[in-house]
Each structure stands twice: as structure tokens, then as C-alpha cells.
N, C-alpha and C positions, 0 to 999 in steps of 0.2 A: 645739954644733950649733944652728943657727938655728931659729926657729919654723917657717919655711917648710919647712925640711928635715924637721922632725918631722912636720909635716902630711903631707908627701909620703910619708914612710916609713909613717905610719899608714894612709894610703890604700892603699898597696901591700899592707900586711898584711891589710886588710879585703877587698881584692879577692882575695887569695890564699885567705883563709878562705872567701869566698863561692864561689870556684871549686872549692875542695876539697869544700865542702858539696854543690854541684851535681853534682860528679863522683860523690860518694857516693850521691846520690839516683839518678842515672842508672844507676850500677852495681847498686844495689839493685833498681831497676825491671827492668833487663836480666836480672838473675839470676832474678827472679820470672817474667818472660815466658819465659825459657829453661826453667825448671822446668815451666811450663805446656805448652810445646811438646814437652818430653820426655814428659810425661804423655799428650799427644795421640798422639805417635808410638808410645808403648807400647800405647795402646788400639788404634791402627790395626794394629800388628804382631800383637798377641795377641787381637784381637777377632774378629768374624764377617765382617770385610771380605773375607777370603780366600774364604769360602764364597759370597760374592756375585760372585766373579770379580775382586776388586780386592786382590790381595796387595800389601802395602806393604813395601818394602825400602829406602826412601829415608832421608835424613839431613838434617834442617833446617839443620844446621851447614854442609852443603855446598850445599844448595839450599833456600832459605827458602820457595819456592812449592809444594814437594811436598805438605805436609800439606793445605793448602787445596785443591789440585787434586784430591787423592785423595778428600777429603770431598765436593767438588763432583760427582765421578764417582759416588760412592756415592749422593748424592741423586738424580742422574739415573737411576741404575740402579734405585733404590727406586721412583721414579715410574713407570718402565717396568714394573717387577714388579707394582706396584699395579694398573696398567691391565690387565696380563695376567691378574691375579687376578680383576678385575672381568669381563673377557671370559670367563675360564674359568667363573666363577660363572654368568654368563648362559647360557653353553653348557650347563652342568650343569643349570640350571633347565629349559632348553628340552628337554634330553635326558630329564629326569624326566617332563615333560608328554608328550613323544612316547612314552615307555615306558608311561605310564598309558593313553594312547590305544591303543597297540599291544596292551596287555593286554586292554582292553575289546574290541578287534576280534578278538583271539584267542578270547575267551570267546564272542563272537557267532558266530564261525566254527565253534567247537566245538559250540554249540547247533544251528547250521544243519546241520552234519555229522551230528549225532545224529538230527535230524529227517529228513534225507535217508536215513539208514540205515534208520529205521523205515518211511519211505515205500517205500523199495526193497524191504524185507522184505514189506510189505503187497502191493506190486505183484507181487512174485515169487509170493506165495500166490495172488493173483487170477489170475495167468498160469497157474499150475499147475492151478487149478480150471477155468479156461477151456479149457486143453488137454485136461483130463479130459472136459469136456462135448463138446468137438470130437471127441474120440475116440469117445464114445458116439454122437454124431450121425453121424459117418462110418460107424460100424458099422450104424446104422439105415438110412442111405442105401444102403449096400451090400446090406442085406436087402431094401429096397424095389426096388433094381435087379434083384436076383435074382428077386423076385416078378413084376416087370414083364415079364421075359423078352423084352426087345426090342420091347415094344408101342409103337406110335406115339402121340403126344399126342392126335391126333384120336380114336383108339380109346378112350383113357382118358377123354376128355371125354364120349364117348357113354355109357360105362359109368357115369360119375358122374351124368349126367342121368337115366339109367335108375334108378339107385339112389335119386336124389332123388324120382322119381315113385313108386317103391315105398314110400319113407318117407311120402310124402303119403297114399298109399292106406292104409298101416298106421295112420297117425294117425287117418284118417277112420273106419276099422274100429274102432279103439280107442274113439273117441268114441261110436260106435253101441253097442258092447258095454257101455261105461260107463253109457249111458242105459238100456239094457236091464236091466242089473244093478240100477240104482237103482229101476226100476219093479218088478222082482221083489222087492226089499227092501221096498218100500212095500206090495205085495200080501201078502207074508209077514207084515208087521207088522199089517196089518188082520186077517188070519186069526188071528194070536195074540191080538189084542184081542177078537175075536169069541169066541174060546175062553175068555178071561178073563171075558167078560160072561155066560157060561153060568151059570145058577142052580145053586147047590149042591143036590144031591139028584137031579139028572138029570131035571127036568121038561121038558116040550116047549119048545124054544127058540122065542121069539117075536121077529120082526124088527120093531123099533120105531125111529122117528127123529123127534125133535122139537127144540125150542129152549128156552133159558133165557129166561124173561120177567121174572124178578126175582131179585135177590141180596141176602141179608141177612148181611153179614160179621160183625155183632155176635153174632147167634145161630147163625151158621155153618150156614145153610140156604138153599136156592134153590127157586124155583117154576117148574114146567115147563108147556108148553102141551099136555101129554098127560094123559089121564085114563082112567076106566073104559071110556069109549067106544072108546078105543084099546087095550083089553085090558091096561092097566097095573094091577098089583096091588101091595099093600104088600109091602115086603121085597125088591124087585128092586134089584140092583146095576147101575147104568148108567155109561157112560163119556162124558166130555165132550171134544169136539174143537173146535179152532179152525183150520179148514182141514185140513191134514194133521198138525197138531201136537196131541199128546195133552196135555190140560190137567189132567185128574184124574178122580176117581170120586165118585159119589153113591149114596145108598140111599133108596128111596121109603119114606115113613112115613105120609102121609095122602093118600088118593086120592079125588078127586071125579070128577064125570062128565067134565069137560073139562080139569081142572088137577090137578097133583100137587105136594105139598110133599115135598122130599127133603133129608136131612141130607148135609152134605159129609163124606166119609170122611177119617180121619186120613191125613196125608201130602199132602193137597190143601188149601192155604190158600184160604179163601173169597175173599180179595182177588185171587187169580189168575183167578177166574171172572168173565166179563163177560156182560151181557145180549146175546143173539144167538148165543152159543156153541151148537154142535150137540150134541144128546144122542142116543146110540144104545144099543140093547140087542140 
């Protein structure tokens, strides 16, 4: 065999070996991809794709595009489901807000209803009280109507005017009687004072009237403008007046011709006596 023949034969063997190696590599890769596709199909068949509405019954050996198409449909379905979940969540959140607002409005309406119930009860009580008063007023009006006995308004006005005049006359008479009573009371008071001024032992009463000319509150005595010339004697009890008001009592102790010194009796403070007060016996 020639050298060229040997070279040619060696080249053929090398090509055959390379082809065999390449074929082996392709077969190995194909086997690996086949196993991966079978695993995918197993997952599609036994997984949750059926629950998503994507049942897988294909065979990649018959149709190589089926696994990829099924997964693409699953992705689209998941995207749609995710959007639906978002929409549902938004609707749920909105429903919660509306439910909270509805609950608040329900509570408000409940409080309003409770207040209206109380107001209605109070109004009912007021109405019953008013009806009771109206009933009494109606009875009184009926009594007045019975008493009027068909009298005309003009007659009633005349009677009212006459009654008014009688009331005025009665008021005037009452004033006169009151004034007369006051005068009688004053006269009676004077008589009682005169009786009190009577000297103990029943001596002859002497009508005397004078004035206070000096007051000594320190030693509790006063000086009168009356004396022996006015028939004043020692030991007389005299009464002091200021107008119609009784001020107090004094007792003469030293009597001169025209003046008298008198002690202020207990119960009459000397500070209550003033110069110019009237003294009577």
C-alpha cells in the first residue's frame, strides 16, 4: 500500500471517529433534553395546572410545542389571576371602609333614635299635662258660662266697672280706718306712758313738760330746764320723748329753782339722749 493510500485511509478513520464522537455527543444531549422535557410534562400533568384550568394531556414526542404553549398559557392565566386578586383586594379594602362608615352611621342613627324616643316620651308627658290643664280650663269655662247665664258683654263690663269703683271706695275707707287706728294707738301709748309716769305711792299727779339742756354720758346724768318753780321735786320719774318716739326714763336727784339734775335710769343709755329732747311727767 502506498503512502497516499495510507494517508487517505487514516483520514477516513479519523473522520469516522469524529463523526462517531459527535453522534455520541448529540445522542447524549438529546437524551438529557428528553429527560428534562419528560420531567416538565410530568410536572404539568401532576401539578396544579389542572386547578388553574390548564389540564395537560399532551406528549412532546408527538408535539414539541405543547409544553411551552401550556406554560405560556399558565403564565398568562397567573397574570390575570394576580390582577383579579389585586382588584379583589381593592374591592375588599373599599368594602371594609364602607362597612366602618356604615357602622358609624348606624351608631349615629341609633343615638338619634334614642334621643327622639326620649323627646317623644317627654312631649307625650307634656301633651298629657296640657290636656289635663285644658280639661280643668274647660270645666272652669263651663262654670263661668253657667254663672253668666247668658249675660251680654256690655252688662259684664258694667258690672266690672261698678266692682272697680267699689274696690276704690273700699281701699279709701281702709286707708281712713288705718289712719284712725294709728291715731288711736298713739293716744293709747301716751295714756300708758302717763300711767307709767305716775309716782309710786299715789301722790297727786303733776303735769310737767320741759327739755334736756345738757347730757353727761360719762356720769350718766342729764340737766333739765325745770325746777322748784315748776313744782319739780326730788325722786320724780320722768319720761324722755323725741317727737313721738320714746327715748327713755330719768329720775330727779337735785332740784334747784329753775334747773334739775336727773340720773338716767337703767335700760336707757345716756348716749341715746340728745339736747333738746322733750321731758314729761
